[in-house]
C-alpha positions, 0 to 999 in steps of 0.5 A, a space after each residue: 856377362 850381361 846378367 852380372 852387370 846389374 849385380 856389379 852396378 848394385 855393388 858399386 852403388 852400395 860402396 859409394 853410399 857407404 863412402 858418403 855415409 862414412 866419410 863425406 857426410 860427416 865432413 859436411 856436418 863437421 863443417 856446418 857445425 863449425 860455421 854455426 859456432 863461428 869456429 874454423 875446424 882443422 882437418 882431422 887428417 892434419 895433426 896439430 903438430 904439423 901446422 906451421 906455427 906462423 899460420 897459427 895466430 893467437 885466435 880461436 881460428 886455430 882450435 880443433 873442435 869436435 863436431 859432435 859437441 862431445 867433451 874432449 879428453 883432458 891431458 896433463 898439460 890442459 889448463 882447463 883440467 888442471 884448474 879443476 884438479 887444483 880447485 878440487 885439491 884446494 876445496 875437496 870437490 870440483 867447482 861445478 860438481 852436482 849438488 844434492 841440494 840438501 841445505 844445512 839450516 839453523 833456526 835463528 830465533 828472536 828472543 824477547 830480550 832482543 826483540 827491541 833491538 831487532 825491531 829497530 834494525 828491521 825498521 832501518 833495513 826495511 822501511 827507512 830510506 836514505 833521507 830518513 833519520 832515526 834519533 835513538 839512545 846509543 846504549 839501547 836502540 829500542 829507545 827511539 826519540 824521533 824520526 825525521 824525513 828530509 827527503 824534501 831537501 834532496 838536491 834535485 827536488 829542492 833545486 839545491 846544490 849537493 853542498 847546500 842540501 847537506 848544509 841544511 840537513 846538518 842544521 835540521 839534525 842539530 836542531 832535532 838533537 838539541 830538542 831531544 836533549 832539552 826534552 830529556 832534561 825537562 822529563 827528568 824534572 817533571 818526573 821528580 815533581 810528579 807533573 803531568 806528562 805530554 804524550 811524547 814525554 809519557 812514551 819516552 818515560 815508558 821506554 826508560 822504565 823498561 830499562 831502569 839501568 839507564 838514567 834519563 838525565 844522563 841520556 841527554 848527553 850528546 854522546 848518548 843521542 845517536 842518529 841512524 840514517 835509513 838503509 832500506 834503499 841499500 838493502 833493496 839493492 843488496 838483495 838484488 845483487 845477492 842473486 848472483 851469489 847466494 845459490 853458490 854460497 848456500 852450496 859452499 856453506 852446506 858442504 862445509 856444514 855451516 847454516 845457509 842462513 849465514 850466507 846473508 851476512 854480506 847484507 850487513 858486511 858489504 851490501 853485496 858490493 864486490 869492491 867494498 873496502 872499509 877504513 879498517 882495510 877489510 875488503 870484498 863481500 865478506 870483509 876480511 881484514 888482511 891478517 885474517 884473509 892471509 890465513 885462508 886466501 891468496 894475497 900478493 901483488 897479482 891477486 887479492 882473493 878477498 875480492 873473489 866472492 866465491 873463494 872468499 865464501 869458502 874462506 868465510 865458511 871455514 873461518 866460521 866453522 873454526 870459530 864455531 868449534 871454539 864457541 859451540 854456538 852459532 849466535 856467538 860465532 856470528 858475533 865473533 865474526 865482527 868482534 873476534 872469538 877471544 872476546 866472545 870467549 871472555 864474555 862466556 867466562 865473565 858472565 858464565 853463559 852462552 846466551 847472546 842476549 845476556 852477553 849483548 846487554 851485560 858484557 863490559 869490555 872496551 872493544 865491545 861497543 855499539 857496532 859489536 853489540 848490535 852486530 847479531 841483532 843486525 844480522 837477525 833483522 837483515 835475515 828477516 828482511 831478506 826472507 820477507 823481501 817481497 813484503 818490504 820491497 815488492 817483487 824484486 828482479 834479482 840478478 841471475 846466479 853467476 855461472 863460470 868455468 875455470 882454467 889454470 895457466 901453466 905458463 905466464 900469459 897476457 890476459 888481455 891478449 887472451 880475452 881479445 883472442 876469444 872475443 871476450 869483452 874486457 868488462 866481462 873478464 874484469 867482472 869475473 875476476 875482481 881479485 886480480 890486479 888491474 894491471 894484470 887484467 888490462 894486459 900491462 902486466 903478465 899473469 904468472 902461472 898457477 893462478 886460476 882464471 874465471 871465464 864465462 860458462 862453457 868457455 873453459 875448454 876453449 880458453 884452455 886450448 887457445 892458451 895452449 896454442 899461445 904457449 906454442 906460438 907466444 915466443 914468436 909474438 909480443 903485445 904492445 899496449 898503446 899509449 896515448 897518441 901512438 900510431 901504427 907508424 910509430 910502432 912500425 919504426 919502434 919494433 922494425 916491423 913493416 906496416 903491412 905485417 902489423 895491419 895483417 896481424 891485428 886486422 886493422 886498416 892503415 889509417 885506423 886511429 889507435 886508442 890508448 890501452 889497445 893491445 897490438 900484436 907484434 911478431 917478435 921474440 921478446 914477450 910482452 911490450 909496453 907503451 910510452 905511457 908506461 915504464 919502458 924497461 922491457 917487459 912488465 912481469 
């Protein structure tokens, strides 16, 4: 018997060791991992379905996370995986599918016939700032009369009010315009009389000599003397902003067979301002007008995808590709992006050429005026400045590329409540989803199912799990958007819910002052509530 005791002890030690290795230590690791990620983990032995919904608030605390960090398998009703499938169905591939990096490129050369126009816009985009004004011929921008610098009239530098500064600037600009008109009239007389010309007169005579179709006398007209302000300050800012989008744009365009150089179009369309809106109702980075936008993008009372930079980039690439198939030339396609494909087709037929330089100079049609005629040279100049940005602006610290996940709600959901549940700042939610109606983002209106929502990278699964949990518990709670001056006591009386319940549900103190716009959770079966400052006829959807 004595000889068997060591053997039994050994077996017992092995069994205990195996138990701790298999059960005990992994549980400790799981708990430690959860603490590191700020998530509470539900015990694996307790199935999700058995948890009392009343104990599952709309927070990340109710989310089960694999301690190993491995991806969980998606289910048919998982909004994260449904978003990926919806994206792939719409665009042909997953939004974060690896890319081989093979770019589609095209050489956009500057021909001698367009050199003067491109040089002009290069100076405007790369050298002249907001207080510098270029006086030039409206029909030939290579004919530059003068450049004046009014930076001394900056309100801060000159101790002037903005109104005073603007008034004095207009006076200087008018005086210079009148001087140029007199100069051109005098130049005509001197040339006719074979009089000796001043250096300035000789320079202008040489410029007009290069374009004999223009009359010097007629050019003295106010309509033909145009003033162009500098754009270098905006171009610099646009290039900085472009860092968030260009890498993704290049991937989108290359996959669709469109040259990546054309992803620089927003430099002249919107200066990469996400909320750009024109007098022609063109919106977003890619400046789609409503009629064109509706051909490719979703536009309704919930979302206007023209403001989504990446969805609009897909639309722009598809639109450009369609027009290229009609025109067979990328320069004509780029010009058509501004003036329309039919006008370019008309130009080709009328002039029997697809040479963009010939069309710019000779095509006559009422709708093809200054901006359309200069659009392609502007693009070439912007492309040049972008490719040589360090020469023009020094080393720029461009914005980092945006990285994101998507999820696709399958039921209506309050986006503000969802953001609060995962501690996502409202500004982050708004920045990533600029296409949504502001009432949707602020939680004043409910997001219907079927709209893709962009969230920070690596949060797609988390948001989807929170949303799925919300679908299960959403019928037991509602959200009240606080109006100005409302108190917790007011809400308690209005909804018949005790102060203690409201405090516990929202983790707030009894005497805490509520601020307008706060979303307060209220246990109920009504859906979403609204504050006194909004229409009070039940839920807003």
